[in-house]
Every structure is written in C-alpha cells, then in structure tokens.
C-alpha positions in Angstrom: -19.1 -47.9 72.0 -18.6 -47.8 68.2 -20.8 -50.1 66.1 -19.7 -51.0 62.6 -21.5 -49.3 59.8 -22.1 -52.7 58.2 -23.8 -54.1 61.3 -26.1 -51.1 61.5 -27.0 -51.6 57.8 -27.8 -55.2 58.4 -29.9 -54.4 61.5 -31.8 -51.7 59.7 -32.5 -53.9 56.7 -33.7 -56.9 59.0 -36.0 -54.8 61.2 -37.3 -52.8 58.3 -38.2 -55.9 56.3 -39.7 -57.5 59.4 -41.7 -54.5 60.2 -43.2 -54.3 56.7 -44.1 -58.0 56.6 -45.7 -57.9 60.1 -47.8 -54.8 59.3 -48.9 -56.2 55.9 -49.9 -59.5 57.6 -51.7 -57.6 60.3 -53.6 -55.5 57.8 -54.5 -58.4 55.6 -55.8 -60.8 58.3 -59.1 -60.8 60.2 -58.1 -61.4 63.9 -58.0 -57.9 65.3 -61.1 -58.3 67.4 -62.5 -61.7 68.6 -65.9 -62.5 70.0 -66.2 -66.0 71.5 -69.8 -67.1 72.4 -69.1 -70.7 73.0 -69.8 -70.5 76.7 -73.1 -68.6 76.1 -74.2 -71.2 73.5 -73.4 -74.2 75.8 -75.3 -72.7 78.6 -78.2 -71.8 76.4 -78.3 -75.3 74.9 -78.1 -76.9 78.4 -81.1 -74.7 79.5 -83.2 -75.9 76.6 -82.1 -79.5 76.7 -81.0 -80.4 80.3 -80.8 -84.1 79.7 -78.2 -83.5 76.9 -80.3 -85.0 74.1 -79.4 -84.3 70.5 -80.8 -81.0 69.2 -81.2 -81.1 65.5 -82.3 -77.4 65.3 -79.1 -76.2 67.1 -78.5 -72.5 65.9 -75.5 -71.3 64.1 -72.6 -70.4 66.3 -72.4 -66.6 66.9 -68.6 -66.4 67.5 -66.9 -64.0 65.1 -63.6 -62.4 64.4 -63.0 -59.1 62.7 -60.3 -57.3 60.8 -60.0 -53.8 59.5 -62.2 -54.5 56.5 -64.6 -57.3 57.3 -66.0 -59.6 60.0 -66.2 -63.4 59.8 -68.4 -65.9 61.5 -67.7 -69.6 61.9 -70.1 -71.1 59.5 -70.9 -68.0 57.3 -68.9 -66.1 54.6 -67.1 -63.0 55.7 -69.1 -59.8 55.3 -67.4 -56.3 54.6 -67.8 -53.6 57.2 -69.6 -50.5 56.3 -67.7 -48.3 54.0 -66.6 -45.3 56.1 -66.1 -43.0 53.2 -69.8 -43.2 52.1 -71.2 -42.0 55.3 -72.4 -38.7 53.8 -74.9 -40.8 51.8 -76.2 -42.9 54.7 -78.5 -41.7 57.5 -76.9 -42.8 60.8 -76.9 -41.6 64.4 -74.2 -39.3 65.7 -72.5 -42.1 67.6 -72.4 -44.3 64.5 -71.0 -41.5 62.4 -68.3 -41.1 64.9 -67.5 -44.8 64.6 -67.4 -44.5 60.9 -65.0 -41.6 61.1 -62.7 -43.5 63.4 -62.9 -46.5 61.0 -61.9 -44.3 58.1 -59.0 -42.9 60.1 -57.3 -46.2 60.9 -57.8 -47.8 57.5 -55.9 -44.8 56.1 -53.2 -44.5 58.7 -52.1 -48.2 58.7 -51.7 -48.6 54.9 -50.1 -45.2 54.9 -47.4 -46.6 57.3 -46.7 -49.4 54.7 -46.2 -46.8 52.0 -43.8 -44.8 54.1 -41.8 -48.0 54.8 -41.5 -48.7 51.0 -40.2 -45.2 50.5 -37.9 -45.6 53.6 -36.6 -48.8 52.3 -35.6 -47.3 48.9 -34.0 -44.2 50.5 -32.3 -46.4 53.0 -30.8 -48.7 50.4 -29.6 -45.7 48.3 -28.1 -44.0 51.5 -26.0 -46.9 52.4 -25.0 -47.4 48.8 -23.7 -43.9 48.4 -22.9 -43.4 52.1 -24.8 -40.1 52.3 -25.0 -39.0 56.0 -27.9 -36.5 55.3 -29.9 -39.2 53.4 -29.4 -41.8 56.3 -30.7 -39.1 58.7 -33.8 -38.4 56.6 -34.4 -42.1 56.3 -34.2 -42.5 60.0 -36.7 -39.6 60.6 -39.0 -41.1 57.9 -39.1 -44.5 59.7 -39.7 -42.8 63.0 -42.5 -40.8 61.5 -43.9 -44.1 60.0 -43.8 -45.6 63.5 -45.8 -42.7 64.8 -48.4 -43.3 62.1 -48.6 -46.9 62.9 -49.0 -46.2 66.6 -51.7 -43.6 65.8 -53.5 -46.1 63.6 -53.4 -48.8 66.3 -54.5 -46.4 69.0 -57.4 -45.2 67.0 -58.5 -48.9 66.4 -58.4 -49.6 70.1 -60.5 -46.5 70.8 -62.8 -47.5 68.0 -63.3 -51.0 69.4 -64.1 -49.5 72.8 -66.6 -47.1 71.4 -68.2 -49.8 69.3 -68.5 -52.0 72.5 -70.2 -49.1 74.4 -72.6 -48.7 71.4 -73.4 -52.4 71.5 -74.1 -52.2 75.3 -76.6 -49.4 74.7 -78.4 -51.4 72.1 -78.3 -54.7 74.0 -81.3 -55.3 76.3 -79.9 -58.3 78.2 -76.5 -57.0 79.3 -76.0 -59.9 81.7 -75.4 -62.2 78.7 -72.0 -60.5 78.1 -70.7 -62.1 81.2 -70.7 -65.4 79.2 -69.1 -63.9 76.1 -65.3 -63.7 75.8 -64.4 -60.5 73.9 -60.6 -59.8 73.3 -58.2 -58.5 70.8 -56.5 -61.0 68.6 -53.1 -61.8 67.1 -53.5 -59.5 64.2 -53.3 -56.6 66.7 -50.3 -58.1 68.3 -48.6 -58.2 64.8 -49.3 -54.5 64.5 -47.7 -53.8 67.9 -44.5 -55.7 67.0 -44.4 -54.0 63.7 -44.5 -50.7 65.5 -41.5 -51.7 67.6 -39.4 -53.0 64.8 -40.2 -49.9 62.7 -39.0 -47.7 65.7 -35.8 -49.8 65.9 -35.3 -49.3 62.1 -35.4 -45.6 62.5 -33.0 -45.7 65.4 -30.6 -47.9 63.4 -30.6 -45.4 60.5 -29.9 -42.4 62.9 -27.2 -44.4 64.6 -25.7 -45.1 61.1 -25.8 -41.4 60.2 -24.0 -40.5 63.4 -21.3 -43.3 62.9 -20.7 -42.1 59.3 -20.4 -38.5 60.5 -17.9 -39.5 63.1 -15.9 -41.5 60.6 -15.6 -38.5 58.3 -14.5 -36.2 61.1 -11.7 -38.7 62.0 -10.7 -38.8 58.3 -10.6 -35.1 58.1 -8.5 -34.9 61.4 -6.0 -37.3 60.0 
C-alpha cells in the first residue's frame, strides 16, 4: 500500500512535535514517583485519638511526590535532590553512590533525547523541503536513536526507584508501616512512555518517507 509523501510528512511532524512536548513536560514536572501516606496518618491519628476529638498538634502530612530534580511535600517547599555530579566530594556508602550514579545517568539521557529531537526536527524539515532521500533516512535513524535514549533513561529511572526503595527498606525499622503507604509511579512517567512511543513512530514515518521517495524516483527513471 502506497502512502502519499505529504501524509507521511504530516504524520512525522505531528508525532515529532507531540513527542518533544510530552518529554519536556515529563522532565519539567515532579510526579514521577508518588508516596501517599494518608492511610498511615489516619490510622495513626485514630490510635492516638480514638474518640475523634480535634487534635491541634496534628503533624505535617508526609505524602510527597518526586521528579527528576526535586521532591515535594504537601505543606513544604520542594527540595532539590542531591547533585549526582558532586559525589566525589561527598562521603556516602557504596549503595548510595550507586544511586547517585543512576540518578546522574537518567538526568543526562532524558534531556539528551530532547536535544536529539531538536536536531531531528531541523534535519527532517530540511529533508522534506529538498526531498533528499538520504537525509530522510538519516533523520529517521536519528529519531529511532533518540527513542532508544529515551527508553534507556526511563528504564534507568525505574531501576533507580526500585534500588532507592530497597535502600529505604534497609534503613526503616518498622517495615510493617509500609503496608499502609501507597507508593506508585505518577503521570510524569506516563508522559515519558508516551513520548517514547511517539518518538518511535516519528522515526518510522521518516524511514517510510525515505522509502516512498526512493520508489517514486525509480518509477520516474523507468518512465
């Protein structure tokens, strides 16, 4: 089935722009990892005050949500995470150093994917403008490489979160309290996954456009 070159150009432009916007939004928001302690706080409050009387000294909620750069609590200002590139100047355990290395990896990979998309957008626009088959092919490969970088960054973040959770388990004395804490990934991570898919589709659209242009030129030469 032949697809018009204009349709492929429109699809590539749409998915490429969507991928860039979604990944930029994911990187800039702080809902990658969410810790909800509402159930724990309610049970703790009920144990201290079984009759439901007003408690004027109610502690600050411990619920938090984290991004790539900082963590935020409900009634407190957001605090930046430890800079992973200063670990040589900080005395930390081997497991903490590994966490910092993983943190530094995904904070490099995900913005790098944004940069690759910017270059891909420029070369893609030029390739459709001059109808250069080789440039279309290179742009498609660039977007596919960017999608791989995005996938690697997201995968490292998920591994980082799992390792940080295990580190917290080792430090926590009352592990039974975690049964009352809801810990899950947030919508910022979901945006990153959708960006990866659309970035992948953009690369496929450019490769399909290169193939379509090559077939058209062969037909013109045959005529």
